[in-house]
C-alpha angles and dihedrals in degrees: 000000000000117000095244134123090238113046095200123106095220097053130074118219110273120248102254117188117236116252118241111250096233089061096049102122116027098036103044090092093051091045095052092041090056091050088055094044093049092046096244083126106036129202111286093023111146112226115219109201096209093049093046093049092050094044096046095037096236137121125251095255099067090038093055091046089051092049091053091053092048090048090053088052091052094243096116137023123223120204122187090225104032103034125220128336136169110269124249125209123212120231089254092052091049092049094049096041094051089045090056093043091052088059093047092049091047091053090046091053095048094049093042091058088059097043111026118119125225089248092053091048090051090051091052092049091050091051090048093056091045089050092053090049089055090050091052088055092046089241102153097175091050091045092048096050091053091042091056091045089057093051090046093051092049089052092047091049089059087076095215114129096195091050089047096055093043091050094049094049095048096042092058088066093050102043096094091048093046088053092051093048090076097055091100112072094222091051090048091051091050092049092050090051089052089056091053088056092046091057091048091051091048092050090051091045087231101159097177092051094047091047091053092048093049094046093052092041091060094044090051089053090051091052092047091052094048092044092052091047090056092061112102111257093019120150117263118270119261 
């Protein structure tokens, strides 16, 4: 096996930015997670510890701790004989996971409309406008980070700790796919329009309406991901 981050003959090793030394321990997990979400490290990519340590500028100890966390989140797989690689999801897993997430998001929206505070609503609206500004600049990573913050705040505003933990655990597995779902301009436009409607429903405290929007929003993302994966030459599924 070649000592490369990607153990595939056709692919060159991705350009991975070096991690600042003062952030070595606590942020290695977030750093690697973002590389997976933004498809710098794609599904099936074999992770060579030596190469990652050299590229990121870290030692093996924080890297191995980070890999264990990411494995627990389902983002990577660790095999005693083959080492670590970025996880892949089957079409069935994607279908079922998005289906479940659509229900969780719908429940979050309905409860949030009952329990959200004016301050929380103002924060969501500010994120929404910042998200649209990123879209206007074709800044997908910036758009996505604000998009996810909006979904997270809606879930948090539901004030249900069991729902919160279930949502966080499941969403970690879907982040990379949610990011990819906006690669097509028409899908991105549709998703942004959904967010306009979400804000209106929140302002009106219309829980049923927001639940319906969020449910369909997630199912549309599922369909976008599976549709893109069916195109010849498409990247593997997360």
